N, C-alpha and C positions, 0 to 999 in steps of 0.2 A: 715281318717273319712270324714264326711261333713264338718265339720270344726272343727280343733282342737282348744286344749287349745292356741297352738302359734297362731293363726288365732284371737282368743280373747284378747291375751298380745295385740299384734300388735295395733288393733285396739285401746284398753285402752288408751295405752303409743300414740297414733297418736293423740287421742282426747284432751288430756293434752296437749299437743306441742300446736295443730290447736289450742286450746284458750289461750293460752301462747303468739302466734303470731297473734291472733285475737288483744289483747289489742296491742300488738305493732304497729299492722295496724291503731288501735285507735287513738294512740298518733299522729302516722304520719298525720294521714288525721283532727285530730284536731288544731294542728301546725305547719302542711304543714311543717315540717324538720325531718329528722331523729331523733327519740328521743335516747339520751344518754344513754348509760347502767346505770349512777347511777340516774336518771329521771325514765328511765324504772322501776328502782328495787323500788325506792318509790314506785310506784303505784302499782308493781307484788304482792307484801305483801298484804294487804288489798285483792286484787281479788286472792288469792288460795281458802280461803274457796270457793269464790263461782267457781274454776276449780272443785276441791275437792264433792261440793256437785250437780255439774252437769253432773260429771260422776254418781253421786248418781242416780242421775234423769234417766239418759240415761240407766243406769242396771235395774231400775223398769220397764221406759217402754218397757224392751224386745229389746235395741238397741246392745246386745250381745251375743242375741240366735241368734242361727244359723236359725230355722223359720223365725225371722221377715229378717234376712240376705238373705233368700233367694227370698223375692218378693219385686221389687222396688217400687210397691205401699204400700203397706204394709210399708215397712222403709221408705219413704217419708212422710206418714200420723205420725208415730210414733213418728219422726225427730219433725213435725211441733210442736206434743201436747209438747214433751219433753221441746222444746224449751220455747213455752210458759209458761208451768212450770219454765223454769231457768229464765224467766223473773220476774216473782212472786216472787219467793225467790234474784234476786239479787236487786228488790230493795227494797225489803223489809233489808237485810244486810247493804245496806246502806242508807236507811231513813229511816229505823227502829232503827237497831243496830248499836251502836258507831264507826263503821268503815267510813272513810272518804277520798273520792277523791275529787280535785280542777280541773278542773269544774265538776259538774255532765256530762255535756254534752260526757265526755270521755265514761263514759256508754252506753249511748245512743248509741253511736258510735257501741261499741265494742258489742252488742248484735246484731246487725245490722250486724255487719263484721262475729262474729262465728256463725249463722245462716247461711251467705252463707256456709261460709268455711268450718265445721262441715257437710254439705248437699254437696258439691262438695268432698268432703275429701273419705265420709262413700261411696259413688256410685263407685268413683273411685278403693276406695280398693276392694269390691266386684267383681267389673268388672274384677281385677287381679287375683283374689281369683278362680272366675269361669273360667277365660282362659283356654282354652284346653291345651295348652302349660304347665300348671302347673299340670295338671291330675298325678298323679303315677299310673303306670301299676302294675295290679295286678291281681293273680289268688285264687279260692274260691275251699277249699277243706272241701265239707259239703254237707249232705243231707237233704229233709223234707223243708218244705212250707217256715220256717224261712230264710232256704238257701236263698231259690228262692227269696224272697221277699227282702233280704239284696241285690242279684243278681242285681234285677230290682232300686233298689233306686239307687245302686251308676250308671247304665247306661241308664236307660231311661228315667230319669227326668232332666238331664242336670245341678243337682245341686252339684254333688258330687267332690272330690276331688280327690277321687281314682276312678279309671276305672277300671273294671274287664275284662281280655281279654277272660276268659275260666272259666268254672266250674265243678270242678273232682267230681263226685257224688261219694262216698263208695261204696254204694248199686249196682253200677252199675260197678265197677273196682275192684281189687284184691290190697291186698299191694303190690305187685311187678308191677304193670302197675300205679300205684298212683307218682314215682319217674319219671317214664318215660315220663307220661303226665305232669309232672312239667317243664321237662328239658325242652321238646318243647313248653312250656307258656315263659321259660325264654330267650328262642332261639327270642322268639318274643316281646321281651321288659320287661317283669315282673321283679318286683324288688320287689314285695312285697305279701304275701303268707297270706290269713287267712284262716287257717285250725280248724277244730273241734278236740280237742286232746281225747273228751271222746268217739269217735264214735270208734270202736274195729279195724275197718279194717284202719283207720289212724294211731293207735298206733303202731300198726305193723311194719305199714311202716315209723315211724318216727327215726328207726337208720341209713334208706336208704336218707333222708331228711338232717340229722345232718350237710352233709356235703355242702350241701347248703347253710348253714349257716355260714359257714367259707369263702364262697366268697361272702359275702356281703349282701344277700339276706335277709329281714328281715319278718322273723315271728311272726304274730300277732294272736291270741288264738278268736277263733269265737265268741264266750259268751260274750267277754268283747270288740270286736268289735261291733259285732251288739248291746251293750247299749249304748256304745258312739254314734250310729247312730239315735238310735230308742228313746235313754233313757227309752227302759223298756229291761225287760228281755223276752229274746224266750223262751216263755212258753211252748214251745213242750220240751224244752230238762230241763224242771225242774221235778225232782224224789224224791224219799227218798234222797239218797245219798245230792241230790244240796239242800236240806232245811237242812239236819244235817250238811253241813259243811259252808254254808254262809249265815245261819241266826239267829241260838243260838249263837253271838258274847255278852260280855260281855262289857255291856252300865252302866253302875251302876253309876259309874260320873256324865254321861251325863242325864242318867233319873233322878237323884237327882234334878241335873240344870234344866233340862226342864220343871219339876214337881212346882220347885220355880217360875220358870218364869211366869208359865200357872197361879197359884196362885195370883202373882203382879198384871200382866196383865189385869189379871179378875177382880181384883179388882177395877183396873182403870177405866177399861171398864164398869164395873156396874155403880160404882158414874154420868160415863159421860153419859152413857145409859139409865137409869132410868127415866129422864124428856121425851125422847122420845119416851118410852114405856109407860107411862104412857099416854101421849095426845093419842096414836094410840089405848091405850087400851079402851080409854073412846070413842073416835069414833069408833070403831070395835061394844063395846058395843050394840049399838043400831040396830044390827040387829043377834046379838046373842053373844056366847061366846067370849072374846075375845080372851083367850088364847085356842089350841091344846095343847094334850100330846098325845105322840106316843111311843109304845115299839122300841128301837133300841137293836141291839147285839153289846156288849162291848168286852172289852177286855176278854179275856179266855171263849170268850161264853156268859159273861154275860150279860141278859137284864134289862136296863135302862130304865128311861123316858126319852124321849126328849120335851123340853119346848122351844114352837114357837108360835110367832102372826098368828092368822091367816088370810090367804089369802084367801080363798075362798068359797064359800054360807057356805059350810059345809064338818067337818071333815069324810073324807071316810073311814079311818083305810086302806087303800090299797083294801078294797072292791069293784070288779069288779064292779058290778053295780050299787054301789054310785057314783063310780067314771065318769061313762058314764053321770051322772047327773048335775055334779060337773062341776064349773067353776071358774076363777080367777074373783074377782072382782077388781072394778076399784080402790079403796084403796088399793087391796092385790098386785096387780099389783105394784102402786108406792112403795109399802115397799118393797116386792120384788127387784123392781131395784135400792133401797138403800139399801137394806140387812139389813134395820129395823125390819125386822120378825124373824129375826136370833140371834138379841141382848139377848132376854132370854136364849139362850145357854150357857150366860156366867156363869151363874148360874150350868149349869151342866158342866163347865170348873173346875168353885172355889169348888164342890164336888167332882172333880176327875172322874166323867161318862168320858168327854169329855179332848180333852186336846187343843190347838190349833192348831196343825200340827199332820196329820195320817188320816189312810182313813176312808174315809166317813164311818157312819153308816148304815145299811141296817135294813130293817122292818124284823123279826122274821120269818114272814113268805115265802117273797120272799129270806132270806137266807138259809132258809132248801130249796130252790128250786135250789139254785146255790151248796150248799155242796153235791148233788146229783150228779146234771150234770156236775162240774168243779171241776177236781181234783185238791186239794190242794188250796182248796177254805178255808180252816179252817184257814189257815196258818196268814191271814191277820188277824187273832183274837190273834195275838202274843203281840200284843200293845194294847194299848188304841186308839179308833178312834178319827178321829179330825175333828174341824171346815173347815179346808182346808186341802187339799194335792194335794199329786203329780197326782196323778190321775186325780184330781179337774182342775190342768191349764197347763195339755199337752194333756188330750183325751178329744176332742173338738166333740167326738162323743158318749158319756158315755150315757147309756142306764138313761131315768128320768121313773118315773111312776112305771109301773108293771116290770113283769122279762123281762131280753133279757139275753140268755144265750150267746150268739156267738157275741154280744158288751160287756157284761162283763168279757168274759175271757180276752178282751185287757185292759178292766180296772184293772181287775186283774196280768196283766203284770206290769203295773205301780204301782200296789201296791205292789207287790214284788220287784221290783226297790229299793222303796223306804226303803222297810223291808232290804234289802241288803247294802245301801250305810245310812240308816240315821246319821245323823251327826248335828252338829250346822249349820257346812254352808250350806247346805242342808237346816234344815230349814227355814236360813234367805231369803235363795232364793224362797222357796215357800211361805214366807209371802211377800216377796218385790213381786213376782207376781200377788200375792191376790190382795194387796192393786192398784196396778196397777186396775184389775178387776171392786174394788170397787170406784175408782175416776172415770173409764169409765160408771160405771153406769150398766154394762152388768149384773146384778142379771136376772134370769130369773124365 
């Protein structure tokens, strides 16, 4: 995979150790003497909450995401933002809460040292991860656009820990030719085989490939490998059998707990949001109706009314002619960037139309187009739609406004990934990344 859980674990453990080492260095600088174990332990205890919160901030900032770790500029920016947040949190912990360190200059020195140390550590680790000698030579046995996409991702952008020395297309090979082609790839150093076990030609070749596994070759299933790289499902591999096998799992306990959290958080959110919504509604009322009500498609294809604050001149309801005349107002732009315009949707969550996490709901007229043009689009209606979702935080080219079939196919591949893997852990990950987007005022 591009970056495995092993690399993420190494980063997290390394971050904790670097933060602890930064504290030790701060004590050294402050006293101009090597700190003894007792003195270090005395200061370490109140700093442990700071370390853990710092790692949580790193996670929210996306510093454990492979997409961030691939681009030095993006990683540097997010390290800077995360460390600013950590400075504020540390100050609150030590100056507001009853956590004591003496003198306070230790905290100031620690923050400076940790910023430098974490930055150096992160760039060192990424450089090591991307070193050519760390590549795993592999061979890909699969057909179609998804296979070519995976091959190019691994080989052409220089960001992968796996390098495919060959791609074997089952549509151009026989079951007997595949083992021979694999043997040639093994002679060239391939030690990993990614293959599509649903392909009928590959299925016939499997008995001949079994021996290679006994000789130390690692086999990985194409679909799982693809998902690990792109965080979405290969849409061309989705069929009725895929849906029946992977989606209808029992999530009763998870669904009950998720609904309970939705209700609790919606109540708390509404209490906090009411003053902001009232002020915005008063300001908007001078130029028209402050609220807009749009129909959306929800769970089991049931339509419901979605509530938002008006951010444009008028509510065009998806009409192409009205859309051409419409535009975002100055106040509306502010409401969008701060996401205040979406606060009324907390009511939709409270009454069960929406969840905090799930596929974003679509207009009925546009959903009807997608259901005709995109196979299995209706599968996203198996669960309640969400205020934020996996596609929203992963698909930066998601369509906005009118219907866009091709871009929505990619969006659906993210939605199906969420349906397949939905869990508390995935929901927390989406929530954390949504908070990051809110904090950066990246609403549009």
